[in-house]
C-alpha positions in Angstrom: -15.7 1.5 -18.7 -12.7 3.6 -18.1 -9.9 4.1 -19.9 -6.5 3.8 -18.4 -5.9 7.6 -18.1 -9.6 8.0 -17.0 -9.1 5.3 -14.2 -5.7 6.7 -12.9 -7.3 10.2 -12.5 -10.4 8.7 -10.9 -8.3 6.4 -8.5 -5.4 8.3 -8.0 -3.1 5.5 -8.9 -0.7 6.3 -11.7 -1.1 4.8 -14.9 2.7 2.8 -14.1 0.7 1.5 -10.9 -2.0 0.4 -12.9 0.3 -1.1 -15.2 2.4 -3.0 -12.5 -0.5 -4.1 -10.7 -1.8 -5.9 -13.7 1.7 -7.4 -14.2 1.6 -8.8 -10.8 -2.3 -10.0 -11.3 -3.1 -7.5 -8.4 -5.6 -5.2 -10.4 -6.4 -6.4 -13.9 -8.7 -4.7 -16.5 -11.8 -6.1 -17.0 -11.5 -5.7 -20.8 -8.3 -5.4 -23.2 -9.4 -4.2 -26.7 -7.7 -6.7 -29.1 -7.5 -4.1 -31.8 -5.7 -1.6 -30.0 -4.7 -3.4 -26.8 -6.3 -0.3 -24.7 -7.1 -1.6 -21.2 -10.5 -0.8 -19.5 -11.7 -0.8 -15.9 -15.2 -0.7 -14.5 -16.9 0.3 -11.1 -15.9 -2.9 -9.6 -12.4 -2.2 -10.5 -12.7 1.1 -8.9 -13.8 -0.1 -5.4 -10.6 -2.8 -5.8 -8.4 0.1 -6.4 -9.6 2.1 -3.6 -9.0 -0.8 -1.2 -5.6 -1.4 -2.9 -4.8 2.4 -2.4 -5.7 2.3 1.2 -3.7 -1.3 1.9 -0.7 0.4 0.3 -1.1 3.4 2.6 -1.1 1.1 5.5 2.0 -0.1 4.3 1.0 -3.8 3.3 3.6 -5.3 0.6 2.5 -6.4 -2.9 2.5 -10.0 -1.3 0.4 -9.0 1.5 -2.0 -7.2 -0.6 -2.3 -10.2 -3.2 -3.0 -12.5 -0.4 -6.1 -10.2 0.6 -7.4 -10.0 -3.0 -7.2 -13.7 -3.2 -9.4 -14.1 -0.4 -12.5 -13.0 -1.7 -14.2 -13.3 1.6 -11.5 -11.0 3.3 -11.9 -13.1 6.3 -8.0 -12.6 6.9 -7.9 -8.9 6.3 -8.7 -8.1 10.0 -5.9 -10.4 11.2 -3.4 -9.1 9.1 -4.1 -5.5 9.5 -3.6 -6.1 13.2 -0.5 -7.9 12.7 0.7 -4.6 10.3 -0.7 -2.4 13.3 1.6 -4.4 15.8 4.8 -4.0 13.7 4.1 -0.4 13.3 3.8 -0.1 17.2 6.9 -1.8 17.7 8.6 0.3 15.1 7.4 3.6 16.6 8.8 2.1 20.0 12.1 1.5 18.4 12.4 5.0 17.2 11.5 6.5 20.3 14.2 4.7 22.2 16.7 5.6 19.5 15.2 9.2 20.2 15.8 8.9 24.0 19.4 7.5 23.0 20.3 10.4 20.8 18.8 12.9 23.8 20.9 11.1 26.4 24.1 11.0 24.0 23.7 15.0 23.4 23.3 15.6 26.9 26.6 13.6 27.8 28.4 15.9 25.6 27.0 18.8 26.9 28.2 17.6 30.5 31.7 17.2 29.2 31.8 20.9 27.7 31.2 22.3 31.3 
């Protein structure tokens, strides 16, 4: 079992993130000592924490991560990730379009200066 500080160092998730994940019932400690309220995590928690960190890195919202965690079979994970990928690709295309618009605007200003 790992104390919060140990678990934080092990997973790379801050203590604040761990508290928040427990508060929203995303990743709860496996044991809370009734005497001092210290929270403890185990190896199973470690694997879940790594998954959550990866999902967060992919840009999933807390609600989307909760959906994944509530589906113990992870059947919908691929579908959710493919949807997220499509959204990211759309955002990339929008940003490329904006970059092209900016370039065009800059060039039109240069033509007037001549």
